[in-house]
BADRENPA-234475 format. One record per atom (N, C-alpha, C): residue number from 1; residue in three letters; x, y, z. Coordinates in steps of 0.001 Angstrom, whole numbers, padded with zeros to 6 digits. Last residue first. Example, Ala and Ser with C-alpha at 12.3 -4.5 7.8 and 13.67 -1.06 7.14 Angstrom:
<rs>
R  num  residu        x        y        z
R    2     SER   012850  -002250   007080
R    2     SER   013670  -001060   007140
R    2     SER   012900   000030   007870
R    1     ALA   013190  -005690   007800
R    1     ALA   012300  -004500   007800
R    1     ALA   013200  -003300   007800
</rs>
This chain:
<rs>
R  num  residu        x        y        z
R  184     GLY  -017584   017213   054068
R  184     GLY  -017833   016651   052907
R  184     GLY  -018035   015434   052709
R  183     GLU  -017060   018771   056113
R  183     GLU  -016056   018099   055833
R  183     GLU  -016057   017487   054616
R  182     VAL  -019835   019858   055998
R  182     VAL  -018897   020770   055756
R  182     VAL  -017409   020289   055203
R  181     SER  -021737   017068   055154
R  181     SER  -021418   018210   055724
R  181     SER  -020274   018936   055767
R  180     SER  -024409   016780   052522
R  180     SER  -023185   016682   053271
R  180     SER  -022814   017478   054237
R  179     PHE  -027774   015253   051764
R  179     PHE  -026815   016425   052383
R  179     PHE  -025355   015958   052560
R  178     TYR  -030214   014451   049481
R  178     TYR  -029049   014102   049979
R  178     TYR  -028140   015547   050665
R  177     THR  -033808   013286   049192
R  177     THR  -032513   014366   049290
R  177     THR  -031501   014010   050238
R  176     GLU  -035055   011501   046710
R  176     GLU  -034653   011390   047990
R  176     GLU  -033648   012672   048038
R  175     ASN  -035974   010724   043918
R  175     ASN  -036392   012400   044784
R  175     ASN  -035925   012516   045933
R  174     TYR  -034497   008621   042729
R  174     TYR  -035687   008727   043366
R  174     TYR  -036405   009724   043913
R  173     PRO  -031801   010068   042469
R  173     PRO  -032564   009610   041041
R  173     PRO  -034122   009069   041436
R  172     GLY  -031717   012588   045013
R  172     GLY  -031275   011595   044048
R  172     GLY  -032085   011262   043175
R  171     HIS  -030754   016221   045034
R  171     HIS  -031540   014869   045303
R  171     HIS  -031053   013944   044485
R  170     GLY  -029177   018227   047378
R  170     GLY  -029169   017662   046263
R  170     GLY  -030288   016840   046629
R  169     GLN  -026309   020043   049215
R  169     GLN  -027602   019488   049113
R  169     GLN  -028050   019159   047633
R  168     ARG  -023076   020558   050805
R  168     ARG  -024101   020615   050068
R  168     ARG  -025303   019814   050120
R  167     ASN  -020491   020668   052245
R  167     ASN  -021684   021472   052485
R  167     ASN  -022451   021551   051298
R  166     ALA  -018144   019279   050097
R  166     ALA  -018426   020198   051130
R  166     ALA  -019485   020850   051352
R  165     GLY  -019049   016315   047786
R  165     GLY  -018539   018039   047822
R  165     GLY  -019008   018431   049510
R  164     MET  -017936   013270   047654
R  164     MET  -018872   014183   048114
R  164     MET  -018063   015633   048881
R  163     THR  -016334   012223   044638
R  163     THR  -016134   012293   046358
R  163     THR  -017911   012655   046883
R  162     TRP  -014726   010108   041958
R  162     TRP  -015681   011104   042560
R  162     TRP  -015421   011180   044396
R  161     GLY  -012005   009393   041708
R  161     GLY  -013085   009501   040580
R  161     GLY  -014529   010182   041328
R  160     LEU  -009989   009550   043469
R  160     LEU  -011183   008453   043577
R  160     LEU  -011895   008597   042460
R  159     VAL  -007826   011871   042115
R  159     VAL  -007607   010228   042873
R  159     VAL  -008568   008998   043164
R  158     ASP  -009474   013404   041003
R  158     ASP  -008318   012812   040494
R  158     ASP  -008072   011649   040804
R  157     ASP  -013143   013694   041472
R  157     ASP  -011791   013764   042367
R  157     ASP  -010974   013077   041318
R  156     VAL  -016088   015443   041408
R  156     VAL  -015377   014661   040566
R  156     VAL  -013747   014921   041310
R  155     VAL  -018507   015398   043577
R  155     VAL  -017949   016063   042782
R  155     VAL  -016665   015040   042088
R  154     PHE  -022546   014686   044692
R  154     PHE  -020843   014428   044286
R  154     PHE  -020220   015335   043610
R  153     VAL  -024795   016612   045113
R  153     VAL  -023739   016532   046351
R  153     VAL  -022267   016042   046025
R  152     GLY  -025840   017376   043164
R  152     GLY  -025391   018673   043256
R  152     GLY  -024530   018062   044661
R  151     SER  -027270   015840   041263
R  151     SER  -027593   015663   042306
R  151     SER  -027166   016720   043271
R  150     SER  -026661   016139   038215
R  150     SER  -028217   016273   038707
R  150     SER  -028254   016576   040399
R  149     ALA  -024378   014922   038175
R  149     ALA  -024180   016555   037601
R  149     ALA  -025544   016941   038224
R  148     SER  -024727   012773   038855
R  148     SER  -024119   013362   039605
R  148     SER  -024121   014743   039244
R  147     PHE  -026325   011303   036831
R  147     PHE  -026594   011376   038109
R  147     PHE  -025688   012641   039090
R  146     ARG  -024927   011462   034781
R  146     ARG  -026040   012138   034639
R  146     ARG  -026745   012305   036072
R  145     GLU  -022178   009564   035454
R  145     GLU  -022484   011068   035390
R  145     GLU  -023382   012170   034927
R  144     TRP  -023880   007694   035879
R  144     TRP  -023157   008239   037147
R  144     TRP  -023044   009454   036653
R  143     ARG  -024760   006728   033128
R  143     ARG  -025831   006874   034178
R  143     ARG  -025092   008319   035272
R  142     GLU  -022102   006686   031805
R  142     GLU  -022707   007641   031665
R  142     GLU  -024227   008043   032467
R  141     ARG  -021174   004657   033614
R  141     ARG  -020538   005887   033194
R  141     ARG  -021319   007083   033128
R  140     TYR  -022603   002505   032755
R  140     TYR  -022938   002980   034302
R  140     TYR  -022321   004285   033844
R  139     GLN  -022427   002477   029942
R  139     GLN  -023606   002416   030373
R  139     GLN  -023637   003217   031865
R  138     ALA  -019695   001609   029816
R  138     ALA  -019927   003052   029393
R  138     ALA  -021337   003831   029272
R  137     ALA  -019878  -000563   031069
R  137     ALA  -019175   000668   031450
R  137     ALA  -019200   001804   030921
R  136     VAL  -021365  -001874   028717
R  136     VAL  -021429  -002080   030397
R  136     VAL  -021177  -000717   031098
R  135     ASN  -019593  -001841   026967
R  135     ASN  -020977  -000849   026713
R  135     ASN  -021635  -001048   028239
R  134     GLN  -017309  -003315   027699
R  134     GLN  -017111  -001784   027822
R  134     GLN  -018419  -001058   027594
R  133     TRP  -018581  -005971   027964
R  133     TRP  -018274  -005357   029292
R  133     TRP  -018065  -003863   028687
R  132     ASN  -020612  -007578   026027
R  132     ASN  -019465  -006829   026107
R  132     ASN  -019122  -006071   027149
R  131     ARG  -022427  -009621   026868
R  131     ARG  -021892  -010088   025871
R  131     ARG  -020381  -009095   025668
R  130     PRO  -023467  -009967   030274
R  130     PRO  -023513  -009535   029219
R  130     PRO  -022224  -009938   028044
R  129     PHE  -025048  -012448   031925
R  129     PHE  -024078  -011784   031597
R  129     PHE  -023808  -011220   030188
R  128     LEU  -028604  -011657   032733
R  128     LEU  -027241  -012706   032155
R  128     LEU  -026098  -012000   032051
R  127     LEU  -030751  -011462   035475
R  127     LEU  -029617  -010866   034427
R  127     LEU  -028886  -011934   034050
R  126     THR  -034181  -012910   035022
R  126     THR  -032647  -012972   035126
R  126     THR  -032004  -012567   034418
R  125     ASN  -036538  -012596   033861
R  125     ASN  -036201  -011802   035169
R  125     ASN  -034743  -012362   035421
R  124     ARG  -036620  -013743   031391
R  124     ARG  -037157  -013986   032585
R  124     ARG  -036925  -013994   033480
R  123     LEU  -033457  -012634   030724
R  123     LEU  -034102  -014211   030363
R  123     LEU  -034957  -014027   031770
R  122     VAL  -031895  -009754   029511
R  122     VAL  -032830  -010267   030896
R  122     VAL  -033412  -011587   030079
R  121     PRO  -028698  -007710   029122
R  121     PRO  -029642  -008310   028597
R  121     PRO  -030626  -009495   029770
R  120     GLY  -028566  -004594   031231
R  120     GLY  -028003  -005773   030611
R  120     GLY  -029003  -006724   029861
R  119     GLU  -029738  -002248   032324
R  119     GLU  -028616  -003250   033275
R  119     GLU  -027862  -004047   032080
R  118     PRO  -031677  -001705   030261
R  118     PRO  -030780  -000558   030459
R  118     PRO  -029376  -001575   031187
R  117     THR  -032011  -004362   028512
R  117     THR  -032765  -003296   029690
R  117     THR  -031323  -002850   029229
R  116     GLU  -033334  -007148   026040
R  116     GLU  -032339  -006135   026030
R  116     GLU  -032851  -004896   027122
R  115     VAL  -033954  -010191   026438
R  115     VAL  -034736  -008638   026735
R  115     VAL  -033772  -007939   027106
R  114     THR  -034565  -013294   025358
R  114     THR  -033591  -012323   025871
R  114     THR  -034177  -010989   025264
R  113     LEU  -035597  -015128   023580
R  113     LEU  -036350  -014897   024824
R  113     LEU  -035657  -013853   025142
R  112     LEU  -033542  -015555   021518
R  112     LEU  -034924  -014831   021155
R  112     LEU  -035730  -014473   022308
R  111     ARG  -031450  -016881   023107
R  111     ARG  -031577  -015592   021749
R  111     ARG  -032601  -015037   021396
R  110     ILE  -033003  -018995   023836
R  110     ILE  -032059  -017946   024811
R  110     ILE  -032078  -016916   024044
R  109     ALA  -033111  -020412   021382
R  109     ALA  -034547  -020444   022714
R  109     ALA  -033797  -018978   023834
R  108     LEU  -030783  -020887   020430
R  108     LEU  -031565  -020145   020246
R  108     LEU  -032675  -019548   020548
R  107     GLU  -029668  -023085   022527
R  107     GLU  -029074  -021441   022445
R  107     GLU  -029985  -020640   021517
R  106     GLY  -031476  -024450   022479
R  106     GLY  -031836  -024151   023279
R  106     GLY  -030714  -022909   023633
R  105     ILE  -030815  -025634   020094
R  105     ILE  -032414  -024946   020308
R  105     ILE  -032454  -024360   021683
R  104     VAL  -028284  -026359   020027
R  104     VAL  -028839  -025478   019108
R  104     VAL  -029954  -024821   019363
R  103     LEU  -028235  -028709   021998
R  103     LEU  -027661  -027250   022209
R  103     LEU  -027910  -026064   021570
R  102     VAL  -030092  -030362   020432
R  102     VAL  -030414  -029855   021873
R  102     VAL  -029594  -028597   022196
R  101     LEU  -028485  -031167   018504
R  101     LEU  -029821  -030685   018149
R  101     LEU  -030175  -030068   019564
R  100     LEU  -026343  -032177   019712
R  100     LEU  -026220  -030839   018947
R  100     LEU  -027367  -030060   018603
R   99     LEU  -027346  -034354   020499
R   99     LEU  -027029  -033445   021572
R   99     LEU  -026790  -032314   021053
R   98     THR  -028233  -035611   018432
R   98     THR  -029275  -035204   019365
R   98     THR  -028651  -034336   020384
R   97     VAL  -025753  -036246   017437
R   97     VAL  -026556  -035324   016645
R   97     VAL  -027976  -034820   017811
R   96     LEU  -024824  -037751   019378
R   96     LEU  -024186  -036509   018816
R   96     LEU  -024992  -035528   018234
R   95     ASN  -026327  -040119   018963
R   95     ASN  -026488  -039557   019889
R   95     ASN  -025639  -038041   020140
R   94     MET  -025767  -041131   016320
R   94     MET  -027490  -040337   016649
R   94     MET  -027624  -039661   018141
R   93     MET  -023191  -041862   016383
R   93     MET  -023729  -040843   015743
R   93     MET  -025167  -040023   016025
R   92     VAL  -023530  -043811   018228
R   92     VAL  -022872  -042777   018555
R   92     VAL  -023319  -041520   017676
R   91     THR  -025343  -045577   016342
R   91     THR  -025227  -045297   017569
R   91     THR  -024961  -043919   018489
R   90     LEU  -023327  -045656   014297
R   90     LEU  -024621  -045012   014083
R   90     LEU  -025725  -044553   015670
R   89     GLY  -021605  -047324   015442
R   89     GLY  -021269  -045828   014578
R   89     GLY  -022459  -045088   014781
R   88     PHE  -022923  -049791   016195
R   88     PHE  -022039  -049092   017279
R   88     PHE  -022126  -047541   016727
R   87     ARG  -023570  -050594   013267
R   87     ARG  -024912  -050145   014473
R   87     ARG  -023989  -049337   015707
R   86     LYS  -021396  -051476   011747
R   86     LYS  -022212  -049737   011731
R   86     LYS  -022890  -049397   012905
R   85     SER  -019026  -053075   013932
R   85     SER  -019983  -053006   012697
R   85     SER  -020689  -051093   012464
R   84     ARG  -017463  -053242   015613
R   84     ARG  -017158  -053426   014321
R   84     ARG  -017984  -053096   013106
R   83     SER  -018751  -053311   018063
R   83     SER  -017710  -052389   017614
R   83     SER  -017473  -051987   016453
R   82     ARG  -020384  -055601   017850
R   82     ARG  -021209  -054369   017070
R   82     ARG  -020266  -053193   017193
R   81     GLU  -019465  -057700   019157
R   81     GLU  -018688  -057406   017968
R   81     GLU  -019629  -056439   017138
R   80     THR  -018513  -056490   022618
R   80     THR  -019585  -057024   021267
R   80     THR  -018783  -056847   019977
R   79     THR  -016576  -055902   024044
R   79     THR  -017060  -057208   024182
R   79     THR  -017680  -057262   022928
R   78     LEU  -015823  -053066   023791
R   78     LEU  -014811  -053931   023580
R   78     LEU  -015270  -055347   023276
R   77     TYR  -018145  -051643   023753
R   77     TYR  -017144  -051235   022598
R   77     TYR  -016256  -052723   022234
R   76     VAL  -019477  -052256   026670
R   76     VAL  -020222  -052504   024645
R   76     VAL  -018960  -052665   023891
R   75     TYR  -017221  -051197   028068
R   75     TYR  -017656  -052982   028015
R   75     TYR  -018386  -053435   026465
R   74     ALA  -017400  -048635   027296
R   74     ALA  -016656  -049468   026984
R   74     ALA  -016345  -050803   026905
R   73     ILE  -019678  -048583   028302
R   73     ILE  -019867  -047942   026545
R   73     ILE  -018167  -048753   026253
R   72     PHE  -019470  -048827   031290
R   72     PHE  -020326  -049091   029981
R   72     PHE  -020437  -049275   028838
R   71     ALA  -017586  -046946   031718
R   71     ALA  -017098  -048155   031630
R   71     ALA  -017591  -049042   031111
R   70     SER  -018969  -044774   031297
R   70     SER  -017852  -044872   030278
R   70     SER  -017711  -046351   030547
R   69     SER  -021204  -044994   033564
R   69     SER  -021538  -044836   032376
R   69     SER  -020645  -044753   031313
R   68     LEU  -018860  -044946   035796
R   68     LEU  -019935  -046070   035317
R   68     LEU  -020512  -045859   034081
R   67     MET  -018194  -042262   035615
R   67     MET  -016917  -043630   035413
R   67     MET  -018360  -044943   035396
R   66     PHE  -020004  -040551   035451
R   66     PHE  -019096  -040546   034385
R   66     PHE  -018582  -041498   034667
R   65     LEU  -021284  -041486   038328
R   65     LEU  -021906  -041792   036849
R   65     LEU  -021216  -041452   035937
R   64     ILE  -019172  -040508   039926
R   64     ILE  -019696  -041806   039708
R   64     ILE  -020217  -042713   038931
R   63     SER  -019215  -037608   039133
R   63     SER  -018048  -038646   038947
R   63     SER  -018451  -039733   038873
R   62     ALA  -021689  -037104   040107
R   62     ALA  -021571  -036634   038599
R   62     ALA  -020535  -037620   038454
R   61     VAL  -021415  -037606   042707
R   61     VAL  -022166  -038365   042285
R   61     VAL  -021982  -038231   040934
R   60     ILE  -019518  -035510   043680
R   60     ILE  -019136  -036890   043899
R   60     ILE  -020153  -037831   043078
R   59     PHE  -020811  -033243   042668
R   59     PHE  -019552  -033904   042215
R   59     PHE  -019034  -034845   042259
R   58     CYS  -022861  -033297   044343
R   58     CYS  -023316  -033041   043230
R   58     CYS  -021599  -033993   042292
R   57     SER  -021373  -032856   047020
R   57     SER  -022241  -033852   046749
R   57     SER  -022562  -034490   045042
R   56     GLY  -020701  -030478   046450
R   56     GLY  -019112  -031282   046406
R   56     GLY  -020138  -032684   046557
R   55     SER  -022561  -028767   046476
R   55     SER  -022025  -028607   045038
R   55     SER  -020582  -030321   045184
R   54     HIS  -023170  -029070   049332
R   54     HIS  -024262  -029430   048159
R   54     HIS  -023597  -029639   046601
R   53     SER  -020150  -030147   050959
R   53     SER  -021123  -028932   050418
R   53     SER  -022125  -029747   049632
R   52     ALA  -018320  -032011   051170
R   52     ALA  -019171  -032101   052314
R   52     ALA  -020408  -031201   051669
R   51     LEU  -016205  -030576   049545
R   51     LEU  -016934  -032211   048871
R   51     LEU  -018082  -032576   050499
R   50     ALA  -015373  -028912   051281
R   50     ALA  -016111  -028421   049932
R   50     ALA  -016479  -029385   049336
R   49     SER  -014733  -029815   053260
R   49     SER  -015660  -028939   053645
R   49     SER  -016164  -028843   052025
R   48     VAL  -012359  -031574   052247
R   48     VAL  -013102  -031840   052921
R   48     VAL  -014811  -031215   053250
R   47     VAL  -010585  -029256   051042
R   47     VAL  -011053  -030518   050214
R   47     VAL  -012306  -030961   050872
R   46     GLU  -010495  -025865   051404
R   46     GLU  -010675  -026852   052109
R   46     GLU  -011442  -028423   051152
R   45     ARG  -011197  -023879   049575
R   45     ARG  -009658  -024180   049672
R   45     ARG  -009656  -025322   050614
R   44     GLN  -013152  -022918   046698
R   44     GLN  -013046  -023441   048238
R   44     GLN  -011637  -024127   048389
R   43     GLY  -013785  -021763   044029
R   43     GLY  -013110  -021161   045199
R   43     GLY  -012924  -021398   046790
R   42     SER  -014449  -024218   042815
R   42     SER  -013132  -023841   042567
R   42     SER  -012936  -022371   043875
R   41     LEU  -017118  -025110   043064
R   41     LEU  -016094  -025588   044195
R   41     LEU  -014377  -024895   043975
R   40     HIS  -018543  -024675   040789
R   40     HIS  -018955  -023886   042424
R   40     HIS  -017747  -024202   043351
R   39     TYR  -017159  -025642   038560
R   39     TYR  -017239  -024235   039085
R   39     TYR  -017677  -023317   040397
R   38     GLY  -018005  -028204   039238
R   38     GLY  -016707  -028089   039933
R   38     GLY  -016205  -026268   039902
R   37     SER  -020489  -027919   038931
R   37     SER  -020351  -028326   040514
R   37     SER  -018585  -028139   040757
R   36     ILE  -020053  -028026   036122
R   36     ILE  -020632  -026993   036971
R   36     ILE  -020460  -027017   038508
R   35     VAL  -018864  -030431   035291
R   35     VAL  -018486  -028786   034895
R   35     VAL  -018904  -027879   036002
R   34     LEU  -020281  -032491   036414
R   34     LEU  -019030  -032069   036886
R   34     LEU  -018297  -030591   036666
R   33     ALA  -022741  -031830   034729
R   33     ALA  -022479  -031492   036131
R   33     ALA  -021304  -031393   036656
R   32     GLY  -020994  -032385   031854
R   32     GLY  -022054  -031309   032197
R   32     GLY  -022248  -030390   033581
R   31     ILE  -021140  -034879   032913
R   31     ILE  -019725  -034170   032433
R   31     ILE  -020377  -032772   032820
R   30     SER  -023337  -035940   033117
R   30     SER  -022752  -036077   034336
R   30     SER  -021106  -035226   034018
R   29     ALA  -024496  -035920   030326
R   29     ALA  -025028  -035096   031497
R   29     ALA  -024272  -035210   032714
R   28     GLU  -022987  -037782   029219
R   28     GLU  -022611  -036202   028561
R   28     GLU  -023451  -035600   029875
R   27     CYS  -023288  -040029   030239
R   27     CYS  -021766  -039865   030230
R   27     CYS  -021775  -038189   030099
R   26     LEU  -025988  -040391   029740
R   26     LEU  -025594  -040166   031264
R   26     LEU  -024383  -039497   031001
R   25     TYR  -025943  -040719   026970
R   25     TYR  -026473  -039785   027237
R   25     TYR  -026024  -039280   028905
R   24     LEU  -024780  -042990   026975
R   24     LEU  -023969  -042101   026385
R   24     LEU  -024619  -040586   026930
R   23     SER  -026361  -044897   028259
R   23     SER  -025101  -044547   028710
R   23     SER  -024334  -043248   027997
R   22     GLY  -028241  -044967   026220
R   22     GLY  -028813  -044013   027460
R   22     GLY  -027091  -043745   028289
R   21     LEU  -027250  -046006   024276
R   21     LEU  -027415  -044630   024079
R   21     LEU  -027662  -044144   025237
R   20     LEU  -026729  -048533   025504
R   20     LEU  -025168  -047793   024934
R   20     LEU  -025934  -046286   025075
R   19     GLY  -029094  -049549   025971
R   19     GLY  -028383  -049133   027383
R   19     GLY  -027212  -048329   026815
R   18     ALA  -030196  -049761   023579
R   18     ALA  -030983  -048623   024118
R   18     ALA  -030138  -048153   025405
R   17     ASN  -028418  -051515   022438
R   17     ASN  -028419  -050375   021679
R   17     ASN  -028793  -049410   022748
R   16     ILE  -029038  -053475   024117
R   16     ILE  -027667  -053629   024067
R   16     ILE  -027454  -051898   023817
R   15     ALA  -031716  -054043   023443
R   15     ALA  -031265  -054032   024810
R   15     ALA  -029826  -053247   024775
R   14     LEU  -031091  -054921   020670
R   14     LEU  -031766  -053845   021211
R   14     LEU  -031578  -053141   022237
R   13     ASP  -030123  -057367   021431
R   13     ASP  -029285  -056571   020555
R   13     ASP  -030035  -054701   020462
R   12     THR  -032105  -058435   022158
R   12     THR  -031068  -058244   023099
R   12     THR  -030369  -057526   022575
R   11     CYS  -033989  -058486   020339
R   11     CYS  -034235  -058374   021563
R   11     CYS  -033218  -057849   022130
R   10     SER  -032599  -060191   018235
R   10     SER  -032752  -058645   017961
R   10     SER  -033037  -057791   019372
R    9     HIS  -032349  -062437   019573
R    9     HIS  -031072  -061958   019524
R    9     HIS  -031510  -060540   019216
R    8     ALA  -035134  -063083   019298
R    8     ALA  -034562  -063005   020825
R    8     ALA  -033085  -062443   020426
R    7     ARG  -035119  -063464   016889
R    7     ARG  -036203  -062439   017405
R    7     ARG  -035667  -062543   018742
R    6     ILE  -034039  -065351   016084
R    6     ILE  -033587  -064442   015382
R    6     ILE  -034457  -063194   016444
R    5     GLY  -035181  -067473   017228
R    5     GLY  -033667  -067247   017888
R    5     GLY  -033282  -065892   017100
R    4     VAL  -037809  -067412   016177
R    4     VAL  -037750  -067541   017863
R    4     VAL  -036231  -066447   018068
R    3     GLY  -036977  -068654   013572
R    3     GLY  -037712  -066928   013981
R    3     GLY  -037443  -066359   015441
R    2     ALA  -036049  -071461   014138
R    2     ALA  -035537  -070158   013556
R    2     ALA  -035573  -068793   013866
R    1     MET  -038423  -072359   014446
R    1     MET  -037855  -072213   015812
R    1     MET  -036600  -070998   015232
</rs>
C-alpha cells in the first residue's frame, strides 16, 4: 500500500511539473506574440479598429494566454510546497536554459544562412534589415552616381540632389531609352 501512495504522489508531482513547464513556455510565447502584435498595432490611432484587426485579435488572445499562464505559475508557486524546494527552481531553470538554447540556435542559423547581396543581407529570398545603414546609403549613392553618369538624362542639382537635364537622351540600367523635354 505504501508503494501505491508514493506512486500516486509522484504522478501528481509529475503532472504539476509538466503543467508548470508548459505554462512557462506558454507565458514566454505569449510575451513574444504580444511584442509582435503590439508592434503591428503601434501605428493605428483608433483602439476599436485596431483591436478588430488580425493583429488586434492576436494581441487579445496573447494577453489572455499570458494572464492565464502567469496565474497558473503563481498558483503553483504559492500553493505547493514545491516553491520552497529545489524542484520548482530546477523546472524554471530548465525552461530558461531551453529558451536560451532555442534563441542561440536560431540566431546562429540565421547568421549562417544569410547571403550578402548588393541590396543587403538576404535569407531565403527575404531581404533583412541591414546592420549598418551607412553602408547601405553608400552603396545606393555609388549606384546612383554610376547610373546618372552613364544615363545622360540626370544632372546634379544643389537643392534637389539631382534633376532631369533639359533636352537630353540616355539609356537606363536595362538598356531602356530615356528622353527629357526642353524644360527638363
